[in-house]
C-alpha positions as CSV (number, residue, x, y, z in Angstrom):
1,M,15.9,-35.2,160.5
2,L,13.1,-37.5,162.3
3,S,14.1,-36.6,165.5
4,V,13.4,-32.7,164.5
5,V,9.7,-33.8,163.4
6,Y,9.2,-36.5,166.3
7,N,10.2,-32.7,168.7
8,H,7.5,-30.8,166.3
9,F,4.8,-33.0,168.0
10,M,3.1,-32.3,171.5
11,P,4.4,-34.7,174.5
12,T,1.3,-36.4,174.5
13,T,1.7,-37.3,171.1
14,R,4.8,-38.1,171.7
15,I,4.0,-40.6,174.0
16,L,1.5,-42.4,171.8
17,I,4.0,-42.4,168.9
18,A,6.5,-44.3,171.3
19,V,3.7,-46.9,172.8
20,I,2.8,-47.4,169.1
21,L,6.5,-48.4,168.1
22,G,7.1,-49.9,171.4
23,F,3.7,-52.2,170.4
24,F,5.3,-53.1,167.0
25,S,8.9,-53.9,168.1
26,L,7.8,-56.3,170.9
27,S,6.8,-58.5,167.6
28,V,10.3,-60.4,168.1
29,V,10.4,-63.5,165.3
30,A,10.4,-66.4,167.2
31,G,11.4,-70.0,165.8
32,P,14.1,-72.4,165.6
33,E,17.7,-71.4,165.4
34,L,20.6,-72.2,163.4
35,G,22.3,-75.7,164.2
36,Q,18.7,-76.7,166.4
37,P,16.3,-79.2,165.2
38,A,13.8,-78.2,162.5
39,P,10.6,-78.4,164.3
40,G,8.7,-81.3,162.4
41,F,5.7,-81.2,160.3
42,S,3.2,-83.4,158.9
43,M,0.6,-81.4,156.2
44,P,-0.9,-82.0,152.8
45,D,0.2,-80.8,149.8
46,Q,-1.6,-80.0,146.3
47,Y,-2.5,-83.5,145.6
48,M,-4.1,-84.3,149.6
49,K,-0.4,-86.4,150.0
50,T,0.8,-86.0,153.5
51,H,4.6,-84.6,154.2
52,S,6.4,-84.7,157.4
53,L,10.0,-83.7,157.7
54,E,10.8,-87.3,158.6
55,Q,10.6,-88.5,155.1
56,Y,13.5,-86.2,154.3
57,L,15.9,-87.3,156.3
58,G,19.1,-87.6,154.2
59,K,18.2,-85.2,151.9
60,W,18.8,-81.4,152.3
61,V,15.5,-79.5,152.3
62,V,14.5,-75.9,151.7
63,V,11.4,-75.1,153.1
64,Y,10.1,-71.5,151.9
65,F,7.3,-69.9,153.6
66,Y,5.1,-67.5,151.6
67,P,2.2,-65.0,152.3
68,R,-0.4,-65.9,149.6
69,D,-1.3,-68.4,146.1
70,D,-1.0,-66.4,143.0
71,T,0.3,-63.3,144.3
72,P,3.2,-61.5,142.5
73,G,6.0,-61.7,144.6
74,C,4.9,-65.5,145.6
75,T,4.5,-66.1,142.0
76,T,8.0,-65.1,141.6
77,E,9.6,-66.8,144.0
78,A,7.8,-70.1,143.2
79,C,8.2,-69.9,139.3
80,N,12.2,-69.0,140.4
81,F,12.5,-72.6,142.5
82,R,10.4,-74.3,139.6
83,D,13.2,-72.7,136.8
84,D,16.3,-74.0,139.3
85,I,14.7,-77.4,140.5
86,F,17.0,-79.7,138.6
87,K,19.9,-78.0,140.3
88,L,18.4,-78.1,143.5
89,R,17.8,-81.7,143.0
90,A,21.4,-82.4,141.4
91,M,22.3,-81.1,145.2
92,N,19.9,-83.5,146.8
93,A,17.9,-80.7,148.0
94,E,13.9,-81.0,147.9
95,V,11.9,-77.6,148.0
96,L,8.8,-77.5,150.0
97,G,6.5,-74.3,149.4
98,V,4.1,-73.6,152.5
99,S,1.4,-71.3,153.4
100,L,-1.9,-71.0,154.8
101,D,-3.7,-71.5,151.8
102,S,-6.1,-74.3,151.5
103,T,-4.9,-77.6,149.2
104,E,-7.3,-76.3,146.6
105,S,-5.9,-73.1,146.2
106,H,-2.2,-74.8,146.3
107,A,-3.8,-77.3,143.3
108,R,-4.7,-74.3,141.4
109,F,-0.9,-72.3,141.6
110,A,0.8,-75.3,140.9
111,E,-1.2,-76.2,137.8
112,K,-1.3,-72.6,136.3
113,Y,2.5,-72.1,137.1
114,G,3.7,-75.9,136.2
115,L,5.4,-76.0,140.0
116,P,7.1,-79.5,140.3
117,F,7.3,-79.7,144.0
118,P,4.7,-80.0,146.5
119,L,2.9,-76.6,148.2
120,L,1.9,-77.9,151.5
121,S,-1.2,-76.5,153.4
122,D,-0.8,-75.2,156.8
123,A,-4.3,-74.0,157.1
124,A,-4.2,-73.5,160.9
125,G,-1.0,-71.6,160.9
126,E,0.9,-74.5,163.2
127,T,4.0,-75.0,161.4
128,A,4.3,-71.3,160.3
129,E,3.6,-70.4,164.1
130,Q,6.6,-73.1,165.0
131,Y,8.9,-71.7,162.3
132,G,8.7,-68.2,163.8
133,C,6.7,-67.3,160.4
134,L,2.9,-66.7,161.1
135,T,2.0,-63.0,161.0
136,D,-0.9,-60.9,160.8
137,W,-1.3,-59.0,157.7
138,K,-4.6,-56.3,157.9
139,G,-6.4,-58.5,160.4
140,T,-5.8,-62.1,158.2
141,K,-3.2,-64.7,159.3
142,I,-0.7,-65.3,156.6
143,A,2.6,-66.8,156.8
144,A,5.8,-64.1,156.2
145,R,8.1,-64.5,153.5
146,H,10.9,-66.6,155.1
147,T,13.1,-69.6,154.2
148,F,14.7,-72.5,156.1
149,I,17.4,-74.6,154.6
150,I,17.3,-78.1,156.5
151,D,20.5,-80.5,156.9
152,P,20.1,-84.1,156.1
153,G,20.1,-84.5,159.5
154,G,17.2,-82.4,160.4
155,N,18.9,-79.2,161.7
156,I,18.6,-75.6,160.7
157,A,21.6,-75.1,158.6
158,K,20.3,-71.7,157.3
159,I,17.5,-69.1,158.1
160,Y,16.3,-66.3,155.6
161,R,14.0,-63.6,157.4
162,K,14.3,-61.3,154.6
163,V,13.8,-62.8,151.2
164,D,13.9,-61.1,148.0
165,P,11.5,-63.0,145.5
166,E,13.7,-62.4,142.8
167,T,17.0,-63.8,143.7
168,H,15.8,-65.8,146.6
169,S,16.3,-69.4,144.8
170,A,20.0,-68.3,143.5
171,Q,20.5,-67.5,146.8
172,V,19.8,-70.5,147.9
173,I,21.6,-72.3,145.4
174,A,24.8,-70.6,146.8
175,D,24.0,-71.3,150.0
176,L,23.7,-74.8,149.7
177,T,26.7,-75.1,147.6
178,S,28.5,-73.4,150.7
179,L,26.9,-75.4,153.4
180,Q,27.8,-78.7,151.2
181,A,31.6,-77.8,151.1
182,D,31.9,-77.6,154.7
């Protein structure tokens, strides 16, 4: 069906469509791969306390990147992690949310929804870029909704590039269970 529609256009229009589609396909996600050391970071949370990856060595770490505080999908995802925090901590796992929002925005968001884990402010987008999550949405830089499970040795154990905010926390728990059984 798409080829019929595509062939309906004039040749110059087809070339323009191909160039535009080619441009979008060049946005390949870079970032760490499974088994590689997780990129280090040092970022402030909603209380201005600095968190670095090194301080979590010996624990499983769920680092989830999200676009914006207090938006529907981001709120659903954060609240599901909140509701599952005791299960995650019983698995020796810590949750760290990361977005490009300010520490002040994170403080309001955490307070409003009772989020019991750090929300890290990556205001310059450096960490999101290292993890292959920095993206442009309508002219604004944001973190794409990606998650990384980092093992106690500091290596990438699982990568999620497609995340459903409704089911993500449960999927992370299932995958942590499997990873810890290996």
